[in-house]
N, C-alpha and C positions, 0 to 999 in steps of 0.2 A: 789552234785552228786559224788558218788564214781567212781573212774576210776581204771582200771587194771594197776598194776605197770609196766608191759611191755610197756604200752602206754605213760608213763610219758616222756621219751626222745623225742618221736615224737611230743607230745603236746608242750613241751618247745621249740623245734626247730621251729614249726609252728608259735607259738606266737612271737618268736624272729624275724622271717622273716617279719611277719605282722607289728610288732612294728617298725622295721627298715624302712619298706616301708612308714609308716605314718610319721616318722621323716623326711624322704627324701621329702615327699610331702609337709610338712610344710616348709622345707628349700627352696625348689625350687618353691613353690607356683604354682604347676602344676596340672591342673584338670585331665589329664591322669594318673598322679602318684596317685592322690587321688582315682581314680577309681580302679587302681591296688591294692592300699592298702586295699580298701574295699573288693575286691575279695579275697585277701590273708587272711583277717580277717574271712571271711565266711569259707574258707578252714580250718583255725585254729579251728574254732568252730566245724566244722564237724569232725575233727580229735579227739577232746575231746569227742564229741558225740559217735564216733565209739568205743572208748575204755571205754565207761561207763560200770560199773559193779554193777548193782542193786542187792539188797538183794532179795531173792526169797523164798517163802514158798508154801506149797501145801500138797496134800496127800502124806503120807509116809507109807511104809510097806514092809516087806520081800517078799511079793508076787507081788509087783508092780515094773514096770520098768518105770522110770521117764525120760522125754526128757533131753538129755545132751546138747541140743542146741536150741536157738531160730531159727525160720525159717519156712519152708513149706515142708510138706511131698511130696516127688517126686517119691518114689518107695516103694512098698511093695512086696517083692519077696522071694520065697523059693530058697535057694542056697546051694551049698556045701561049707563048711568053713573048710579048711584043716589045718590051722595054729594053732588054739587054741581049737575050738569046735570039730574038727575032725569028721565032719559029716554034716547032713542036719541042716539048721537053717533058720529062717525067718529074712530077712534083712529089716530094716526100715531105709530109707534114708531121711535125713533132709538137705535141701539146704538153706544156709545162704547167703543173699545178703548183700551189703555194708551198709545197714541201720539197720541190725539186731544186737543185742548184740552178741559179738563173744566170750565171756567167756563160756567155756564148763564145765559141771558138771557131777559127777558120777551118773549113772542111778539107781544103786542098792548099798546095803551094801555088804561088803565082803572083800576079800583079793586079791590084784593084784598078779597074777601068771604069767603074760606074758606081756612084753613090747617089741615092735619091730618096728623099723623105716625102711621104704622102699622108696628109692629115685625113682623119676619118672617124668612124664610129668606134664604140667599145662593146661590140657584141661578144658573146661567148666564143673564145678563140678556137674551141673544138669544132664548131660548125663550119660547113663548107663555105658559106658566103662571107665569112670573116676575112678570107684571103683577098677579097675584092673591096670590101666596104670598111674594114677597120683601119685605124691608124697604123702605119707601117714604115719601115726603113729597109731599103733594098741595097745590097752590096754585090756588085758583079765582079767576078774574078776571072781573069784570063790565065789558064793553066796550060801552057804549051799550046796545042792547036784547039783546045777545048774551052768553052765558056761555062762557068758554074755560077749560079745566082743564089744568094742566101737572103732571105726576107724575114726580118723580125716583125712580128705582128702583135700589137697590143691586145690584151684580153678584156674580159668583163670588168675586172677591177684594176688592171694595169693602167697607169697614167703617165708613164715615162719610159721611153726607149732611149738607151744610151748606146752610141756607136762611135768607136774611135777611128774608123776607117776613113781614109782620104784617097782621092784619085791619085794614082802614081805610086802608092805604097807597095813595096815588095813584102809579101806576107808568107808565113810559114804555117803549115798544117799543124793544128793544135794550139796555136797562139790565141790569146784572148782578143776579141774584137769588140765586146760590148756586153750589155745585159738589159733585161727588161724587169720592171717592177710592176706588179706583184701577181704573177699568173698570166700566161701568155702562150705564144706559139711561134715556132720557127719553121719556115718552109725552105727546102733545098731543091733547086731545079737542076737536073742533070740531063745529059743527052739521052735520047730515046733508045739508043742501042747499048746503054749501060746495063750491067748485070746487077739487079737489085738483090741485096743480101739480108734484107729485113722484111717483116710482114706486119700487117695491121695488128695492133694490140701488143706488139713487142715493146719492151722498155729499152731506152737508149741511155748511154753515158757519154756526155760531151767529151770530145777528145779521145775517146776509146772505142766506141762502137763503130764498126764499118757499115756504112749504109749501102754502098754500091762500089762496083769495080768498073772503071772506065775502059773502053776498048783501046 
C-alpha cells in the first residue's frame, strides 16, 4: 500500500507508541496493558490507512473536470467567486470524512495562475458557511480559455492543509497537488454553463469521478 509522504512521521510515531505498549505489556504481564497495546495497534493501523495514496485512473480530457477528492457531494451551488474567476460560477463541494483517501488531485490540465492561503475557523466542513469562514487554500488553474478554482477547506478536526502548487506550474489532470489532515472538504468552481455529471449525496473518487463537462 502506497502512503502519502506527509503521513510517514505520523505512522512511525503511532507504530513506535504501539510497540512500546506491547513491550511494556510483556514486561509487566498485565492484561490491561495488553488491551491498551492492542488498541494502540488499531490506531496505528488506522493512521497508515488514513494516509494511503492509491493510484487512480479514469476518463481524461480537456473538457472534463475530474474529482479532486474522495468523499460525498454535499453542495451544488451557483455563487459569486471574486478572487480568481471574478464572476458567477458553479461550486461543487465534496466532504471528506476520516475514512476517505485525503490526497487531492488536479481536476483539469492547465497552468496554476493563483495560489492563496486564508486562515480561519475549524467549523464542520459539511456545512455551507465553512466555505467562507474556515481555514482554506485556493488554487486557480487556467485551462485553455477557462478558469477552474479548487479550494481545500479545513474541517472540524483538520489542522493542516498541504498544497504543492505554485504559480506558473504546468499541471496535469489527476496529478497529486496536496492533502488535508484529518477530515475536511474540497470545493471546485466551474463555469456556469458546464454540464454537471454528479448529484448531491453521490460519492466521488479522486482522479476518477467526472464532476462536470466543460463547454
